[in-house]
C-alpha positions as CSV (number, residue, x, y, z in Angstrom):
1,M,11.3,-20.1,4.3
2,D,10.1,-17.3,6.1
3,A,13.5,-15.9,6.7
4,L,14.1,-16.3,2.4
5,L,10.5,-14.6,2.1
6,S,11.5,-11.7,4.0
7,A,15.1,-11.1,2.6
8,L,13.6,-11.9,-1.1
9,P,13.9,-8.1,-3.5
10,K,10.4,-8.2,-4.6
11,V,8.4,-6.4,-7.1
12,D,4.8,-5.8,-6.8
13,L,3.0,-5.0,-10.1
14,H,-0.7,-4.9,-9.2
15,L,-1.1,-2.9,-6.3
16,H,-3.8,0.1,-6.2
17,L,-2.8,3.1,-4.1
18,L,-6.0,3.6,-2.5
19,G,-6.6,0.1,-1.2
20,A,-3.1,0.2,0.2
21,A,-3.9,2.7,2.4
22,E,-3.8,1.2,5.8
23,P,-6.9,1.3,8.5
24,E,-5.0,3.8,10.8
25,A,-4.7,6.3,7.6
26,V,-8.6,5.9,6.8
27,A,-9.8,6.1,9.9
28,R,-8.0,10.0,10.2
29,L,-9.3,10.7,6.9
30,A,-12.7,9.6,8.0
31,A,-12.6,11.7,11.0
32,R,-11.6,14.7,9.2
33,R,-14.3,14.3,6.8
34,R,-17.4,12.6,8.4
35,G,-20.5,11.7,6.5
36,H,-19.5,9.1,4.3
37,G,-20.1,5.8,6.3
38,V,-16.7,5.2,7.0
39,P,-15.4,4.6,10.7
40,T,-13.5,6.4,12.7
41,D,-11.5,4.3,14.4
42,A,-8.9,1.9,12.9
43,D,-10.3,-1.2,14.3
44,G,-14.0,-0.2,13.0
45,V,-11.9,0.3,9.3
46,R,-10.9,-3.5,9.6
47,R,-14.2,-4.5,10.4
48,Y,-15.7,-2.1,7.2
49,F,-13.1,-4.3,5.2
50,A,-15.0,-7.3,5.6
51,F,-16.5,-8.0,2.2
52,T,-19.3,-9.8,1.5
53,G,-18.8,-9.9,-2.1
54,F,-17.4,-7.9,-5.2
55,A,-20.3,-5.7,-5.4
56,H,-19.5,-4.8,-1.7
57,F,-16.1,-4.3,-2.1
58,I,-16.3,-2.0,-5.0
59,E,-19.0,0.1,-2.5
60,V,-16.3,-0.1,0.4
61,Y,-13.5,1.1,-2.5
62,T,-15.6,3.9,-3.5
63,S,-16.7,5.1,-0.5
64,V,-13.1,5.2,1.1
65,N,-12.0,6.8,-2.3
66,S,-14.7,9.6,-1.3
67,L,-12.4,11.0,1.6
68,V,-9.0,11.9,-0.6
69,T,-10.1,15.2,-1.9
70,S,-6.9,17.4,-1.5
71,A,-3.3,16.9,-3.0
72,A,-1.9,16.4,0.8
73,D,-3.8,13.7,1.1
74,V,-2.6,11.7,-1.8
75,E,0.7,12.7,-1.3
76,D,0.1,11.1,2.3
77,L,-1.1,8.0,1.0
78,V,2.0,7.5,-1.4
79,R,4.5,8.1,1.6
80,G,2.6,5.8,3.4
81,L,2.8,3.3,0.7
82,G,6.5,3.7,0.2
83,R,7.0,3.1,3.8
84,R,5.1,-0.2,4.2
85,L,6.4,-1.3,0.5
86,A,10.0,-1.2,2.0
87,E,9.3,-2.9,5.1
88,H,8.8,-6.0,3.2
89,A,12.1,-5.2,0.7
90,V,9.7,-4.4,-1.9
91,R,12.3,-2.7,-4.6
92,Y,9.9,-1.9,-7.2
93,A,6.1,-1.1,-7.8
94,E,4.0,0.2,-10.3
95,V,1.0,1.4,-8.6
96,T,-2.6,1.7,-9.8
97,V,-4.4,5.1,-9.6
98,T,-7.4,6.4,-11.2
99,P,-7.3,10.0,-11.7
100,L,-10.4,11.0,-12.5
101,S,-12.0,9.4,-9.6
102,H,-9.6,12.2,-7.4
103,L,-10.7,14.8,-10.1
104,R,-14.1,14.6,-9.3
105,R,-13.4,15.3,-5.6
106,G,-12.0,18.7,-6.1
107,L,-8.5,18.2,-7.0
108,R,-7.3,20.2,-10.0
109,P,-5.4,18.1,-12.4
110,E,-2.0,19.6,-12.2
111,E,-2.5,19.1,-8.4
112,L,-2.7,15.4,-8.5
113,A,0.0,15.2,-10.8
114,E,2.3,17.2,-8.6
115,A,1.4,15.0,-5.7
116,L,2.1,11.8,-7.4
117,T,5.4,13.2,-8.3
118,L,6.3,14.5,-5.2
119,G,5.5,11.5,-3.3
120,R,7.1,9.2,-5.6
121,T,10.5,11.4,-5.0
122,L,10.6,11.8,-1.3
123,V,9.7,7.6,-1.4
124,A,12.9,6.9,-3.5
125,E,15.1,9.2,-1.2
126,R,13.9,8.3,2.0
127,H,12.9,4.5,1.4
128,G,14.9,3.6,-2.0
129,V,12.0,1.8,-3.4
130,T,11.0,3.2,-7.1
131,L,7.5,3.9,-7.6
132,N,5.8,4.0,-11.1
133,W,2.7,4.9,-12.2
134,I,-0.3,2.7,-14.0
135,F,-3.5,5.3,-14.6
136,D,-7.2,3.5,-15.2
137,A,-10.5,4.3,-16.0
138,S,-13.1,2.4,-14.0
139,G,-15.0,0.4,-16.4
140,D,-18.4,1.2,-15.3
141,E,-18.1,4.6,-16.4
142,G,-17.6,4.0,-20.0
143,P,-15.7,4.6,-22.8
144,E,-15.9,8.1,-22.5
145,E,-14.4,8.1,-18.9
146,A,-11.4,6.3,-20.1
147,S,-10.6,8.7,-23.3
148,A,-10.9,11.3,-20.8
149,T,-8.3,9.5,-18.3
150,V,-5.9,9.0,-21.7
151,D,-6.3,12.9,-22.0
152,W,-5.1,13.6,-18.3
153,I,-2.3,11.6,-18.8
154,V,-1.1,12.9,-21.9
155,R,-1.3,16.5,-21.1
156,H,0.3,15.8,-17.0
157,R,1.8,13.0,-17.1
158,P,3.6,12.6,-13.7
159,E,7.4,11.5,-13.8
160,G,7.0,7.7,-13.6
161,T,4.0,7.1,-15.7
162,V,4.3,3.8,-17.5
163,G,0.7,2.4,-18.4
164,F,-3.2,2.7,-19.1
165,G,-5.3,0.2,-17.0
166,L,-8.9,-0.5,-16.9
167,G,-10.5,-1.4,-13.7
168,G,-14.0,-1.3,-11.8
169,P,-16.8,-4.0,-12.2
170,E,-16.1,-5.9,-15.4
171,A,-19.6,-7.4,-16.2
172,V,-21.2,-4.0,-17.6
173,A,-18.0,-3.2,-19.4
174,P,-16.6,-5.5,-22.0
175,R,-13.0,-5.0,-22.5
176,A,-13.8,-4.5,-26.3
177,L,-15.9,-1.2,-25.5
178,F,-12.7,0.3,-24.9
179,R,-10.7,-0.3,-28.0
180,D,-10.1,2.9,-28.9
181,A,-9.1,4.3,-25.4
182,F,-6.4,1.8,-25.6
183,A,-5.4,2.4,-28.7
184,R,-5.0,6.2,-28.2
185,A,-2.7,5.2,-25.2
186,R,-0.6,2.9,-26.5
187,D,0.1,5.7,-29.7
188,H,1.1,8.1,-26.8
189,G,3.9,5.1,-25.3
190,L,1.9,3.7,-22.5
191,H,1.6,-0.1,-21.7
192,S,-1.5,-1.5,-21.7
193,V,-2.7,-3.2,-18.4
194,P,-6.0,-3.8,-18.3
195,H,-8.2,-6.0,-15.6
196,A,-9.7,-8.7,-17.3
197,G,-11.0,-12.2,-16.4
198,E,-11.4,-11.5,-12.6
199,T,-15.0,-11.9,-12.1
200,T,-16.1,-12.8,-15.6
201,T,-15.3,-15.1,-18.2
202,A,-12.2,-16.1,-20.3
203,Q,-13.3,-14.4,-23.2
204,E,-12.7,-11.7,-21.5
205,V,-9.3,-12.2,-21.2
206,R,-8.9,-13.0,-24.7
207,S,-10.5,-9.3,-25.8
208,A,-8.3,-7.7,-23.0
209,V,-4.9,-9.2,-25.3
210,L,-6.7,-8.8,-28.8
211,D,-8.9,-6.0,-28.9
212,L,-6.6,-3.8,-26.0
213,G,-3.4,-5.2,-27.1
214,A,-2.3,-6.0,-23.6
215,E,1.0,-6.8,-22.3
216,R,0.0,-7.9,-18.9
217,V,-3.6,-8.7,-17.5
218,G,-4.9,-7.8,-13.8
219,H,-5.7,-11.1,-12.5
220,G,-6.9,-13.4,-15.6
221,I,-7.6,-16.2,-13.6
222,R,-10.7,-17.1,-15.8
223,A,-8.2,-18.0,-18.6
224,A,-7.4,-21.3,-16.6
225,G,-10.4,-22.9,-18.1
226,D,-9.5,-22.0,-21.9
227,P,-6.6,-24.0,-23.1
228,A,-6.3,-22.4,-26.3
229,L,-6.1,-19.1,-24.7
230,L,-3.5,-20.5,-22.1
231,E,-1.6,-21.1,-25.6
232,L,-2.3,-17.3,-26.8
233,L,-1.0,-16.1,-23.3
234,V,2.1,-18.1,-23.7
235,E,2.6,-17.2,-27.2
236,R,2.3,-13.8,-26.7
237,N,4.1,-13.7,-23.4
238,V,1.4,-12.0,-21.9
239,T,1.9,-12.2,-18.2
240,L,-0.9,-12.6,-15.3
241,E,-1.2,-10.6,-12.2
242,V,-2.6,-13.2,-10.2
243,C,-3.7,-12.0,-6.5
244,P,-5.0,-14.9,-4.6
245,T,-5.9,-13.2,-0.9
246,S,-7.7,-10.4,-3.2
247,N,-9.5,-13.3,-5.0
248,L,-11.0,-15.0,-1.9
249,R,-11.6,-11.8,0.0
250,T,-13.8,-10.4,-2.8
251,G,-15.4,-13.6,-3.5
252,A,-14.0,-14.0,-7.1
253,V,-13.4,-17.7,-6.0
254,S,-15.2,-19.3,-3.5
255,S,-12.0,-21.0,-1.9
256,L,-8.3,-21.5,-2.4
257,D,-9.4,-24.8,-2.9
258,V,-10.4,-24.1,-6.3
259,H,-8.2,-21.3,-7.2
260,P,-6.7,-21.7,-10.4
261,L,-3.1,-20.4,-9.8
262,P,-1.7,-24.0,-9.8
263,D,-3.5,-24.6,-13.1
264,L,-1.8,-21.4,-14.8
265,L,1.7,-22.0,-13.7
266,G,1.4,-26.0,-14.9
267,A,0.4,-24.5,-18.0
268,G,3.3,-22.1,-18.3
269,V,1.6,-19.0,-18.8
270,P,3.5,-16.2,-17.4
271,V,2.6,-15.4,-13.8
272,V,3.3,-12.8,-11.2
273,L,1.9,-12.6,-7.8
274,G,0.3,-9.5,-6.7
275,S,-0.8,-8.1,-3.6
276,D,-3.8,-5.7,-5.1
277,D,-5.9,-3.8,-2.4
278,P,-3.4,-5.1,0.4
279,A,-4.8,-2.9,3.3
280,M,-8.0,-3.8,2.3
281,F,-7.3,-7.7,2.3
282,G,-5.2,-7.7,5.3
283,T,-2.0,-9.2,3.0
284,D,1.2,-7.8,1.4
285,L,3.7,-9.3,-1.3
286,E,5.6,-11.1,1.3
287,G,2.1,-13.1,2.5
288,E,0.9,-13.5,-1.0
289,Y,4.4,-15.8,-1.2
290,R,4.4,-17.1,2.0
291,L,0.5,-18.1,0.8
292,C,1.6,-19.6,-2.4
293,A,4.6,-21.6,-0.7
294,R,2.2,-23.3,2.1
295,R,-1.4,-23.4,0.6
296,W,0.4,-25.2,-2.9
297,G,3.7,-26.4,-2.1
298,L,5.7,-24.2,-3.9
299,S,9.3,-24.9,-3.9
300,L,12.2,-22.3,-2.9
301,S,13.3,-22.4,-6.8
302,R,9.5,-21.9,-7.8
303,I,9.4,-18.8,-5.6
304,L,12.6,-17.8,-6.8
305,D,11.2,-18.0,-10.3
306,L,7.9,-16.0,-9.6
307,A,10.0,-12.8,-8.2
308,E,12.4,-12.8,-11.2
309,A,9.4,-13.2,-13.4
310,G,8.3,-10.0,-11.5
311,V,11.4,-8.3,-12.6
312,R,11.3,-9.4,-16.3
313,A,7.6,-8.0,-16.8
314,A,8.1,-4.7,-14.8
315,F,7.9,-1.5,-16.9
316,C,11.2,-0.1,-15.5
317,G,14.5,1.1,-17.0
318,E,16.9,-1.6,-17.9
319,E,19.5,-0.6,-15.1
320,L,17.0,-1.1,-12.7
321,R,15.6,-4.5,-14.0
322,A,19.7,-5.8,-14.3
323,R,20.3,-4.8,-10.6
324,M,17.1,-6.7,-9.6
325,L,17.6,-9.4,-11.5
326,D,21.5,-9.7,-10.3
327,D,19.9,-9.8,-6.6
328,V,17.6,-12.3,-7.3
329,A,20.6,-14.5,-9.2
330,R,22.6,-13.8,-6.1
331,L,20.2,-15.0,-3.3
332,R,19.5,-18.2,-5.5
333,D,23.5,-18.8,-5.9
334,S,23.7,-18.2,-1.8
335,L,21.1,-21.0,-1.4
336,E,22.7,-23.4,-3.5
337,G,22.3,-27.4,-2.2
338,T,19.5,-26.0,0.1
339,P,16.8,-28.5,-0.5
340,G,14.1,-27.6,-3.2
341,V,16.5,-24.9,-4.9
342,S,17.7,-24.9,-8.3
343,R,20.5,-22.6,-9.9
344,R,18.6,-23.0,-13.2
345,P,15.8,-20.7,-13.4
346,G,12.7,-22.6,-14.0
347,A,13.7,-25.9,-12.7
348,G,11.7,-26.0,-9.4
349,R,8.1,-27.4,-9.0
350,W,5.2,-25.5,-8.9
């Protein structure tokens, strides 16, 4: 299984640029910009990433974000991300960035766009990894911030821009409040990818679909307790980006024993795995696949199905999608006769 997971061509659709910054990179930033409470050594940063709950996670995330104050910082984060993705055979990723959080710390709007574009180009050239961007707003900043984020996207639109999202604390930011911003984003050709149902209720997942036109939902795990909502997700082919390690580390679930991933898969809901904030949570996409295989007994066929689902749900070009689907199909064919592998996608047990 481990060899297959290493070789598996992967797609990560739920990945935050800031949360992918390795402890060593965060420590270097902290050493240059003291006074933010972030440790200046890598081991200290790892201990700093021991979250006591979702609110503490947001507090730490915000502190780390305050260290990113230049275009060079942003470009370094992108290049480091590309290198780590290549190490784990991730061919394509949609990376979430919160632009206004960086603009508030001194970056000029055009500087941020240029740094992301340059970093993306270098990652493709050096590592063969394609990065596309999802730009999001933090819900606790309100609908005005979401609208301003759409303004920035429309005006600057870095190469690889594909979607508009909504993150941050959910409880203070009902999804329906952001209806206008998402409508305008869709009018400008952006895919709708809000977080919902990570720490709140199934109703927020429903609102993300009905009010925000979500094509994919970040997390969405609370949908598992609502049969009618599960039917809606299947009917509309809305994919849930499920991040088990993240959910455990932030306290979104109390333990993996109660994680609803098996229920979501059993209901036939489109699901992909994501790493979310991998450096902060001590994981990577390969680790998420390994966790699911070991914890819930996913067969090799089901692992391949999840990899294929990621490719199909990606907002990438059709040529790249076809190549990645071919790669997964070839790997499936090469494993013909291996216990737990079916040549027919969808035939494996979850």
